[in-house]
C-alpha positions, 0 to 999 in steps of 0.5 A: 592363550588364543582364547584369551587373545581373541576375547582381549581382541573382543573387548578392544573392539567393543570399546572402540564401538562405544568410543565411537558412539559416544563420540558421534552422539556428542558431534550430534549434540553440538551440531544441533546446538550450533543449529540452534544458536544458528537458527536463533541468530537468523531469527534476530538477522530477519527480525523487521518492521513490517509497513503495510500499504495499500496493494500497487497494481504493477509490482509484487510486494518483493519487487515494491521493497527492492523499488523503495529501497532503490529510491531510499538509496538514491535519495528520492525517498527519505525516511525519519523516526524518533526511534529507528526500528529494524529494516523494513519489509512492505506488506499488500493491503487490498483497503483501508480497513484490511490496513487497520486490521493488519495494525490491530492484530499485529500483522504490521508494525505500521502502516503508510499513508499520504499525510492527509489521509495520516492526519484525518485517521488520527483526527478521527480516532482519538487515541487509538494511533500514533505517529511513529515516522515521517517519509518524504518524497523528492518529487510528488506523487500524484492521484489521476484518474485510470482508463483502459489503454485499448478503448479509453483514450477518448474518455482520457482527452475529454477528462484532461480537458475538463481537469485543465479548465478545472485547475485554470478557473480555480474550481480544483483548487476550491474543492480542495479547500472545501474537501481536502483540509484539516476541518473536513471530518464530515463532508457536505453531502454531494449528489452527482449532476444527472442529465436527460438524454446524456451518456452514462459511464461508470467510475470506480471509487475504492473509500481507501483514501478518505478524505480523497476517495471516501465512500459512505455507501448511501450515494450521497456523501462521499466527499471529494470524489463526488464533488470532483465527479458531479463537477466534470459530469457537469462540464462533460454532459455525462451521467456518472454512476459510482461502483464502490471496489476495494483498491487491490481490484482496480486493475483488474475491473477496469481490465474486465470492463466492469467500469470505464475508469478508476478514480485513482491510480498512483503516480510517482514523479521522477520514477521510470517504472511505476508501481501502480500503473500497469501496462494497460492503463493510462492517467488523466492529468492529476489531481492531486499531489503531495510528498509526505507520507505518514508512518502510524502505529497503533498505541499500545494499551 
């Protein structure tokens, strides 16, 4: 009887172990399923509209997203789409060609460009791109020459005077009409003026904001940037040479003194902190302003 009792107790113990194992297995399956569901839910939550932009020199991608979110909440930046996409996330691109590549390989859903540049892209590549949306700023964004704060103040002052004089006498407006219009698909060749016994400076251009900052690599047909630099060189009696760079390297090359100035940094009026202007950079008078950006997508074939 004692033996039978031990056997019965052993059986009960085995059954309890089996029940605990089955329960634990079922619980593990349930938790696993919940994890999959949660992961899928999170995947849905984090779906975003990736917007490619030229790299800003004074903010990380995350800081720029917070900056743009704040501007949108305050009404300083408004966005309108025919069909509202997922929440935005910005992706930095070091050049204009990198922006187009990001669209081509689906790394970005769209790219954001000043209207003049976006219109030029669509006009010169018919059938490839489409406008998905438009964003506007309450106050203008500006382009200006960038100089080193440590040793560029004197050169900046000279450029400021030349630009102010060009605005006053209508020269800057004339250059805008010649080079920054819907008809300016192939700007006229421009050769920067040269002078004997004149001081020489190096200006970085990127080619990453056509038509404003184009780079044809032949030194003669860049368009508005070379036309503007040639006029400034004449007024200041300077020999200006061009150094071709990518937009994402502007701050680094200026700080390293490989160039004396950069053709453009972006300045957003009405904002305390500037996404594209590092502390060590000082800006000239602006030579171009805009308030409207195009959000461009590649057409699906």
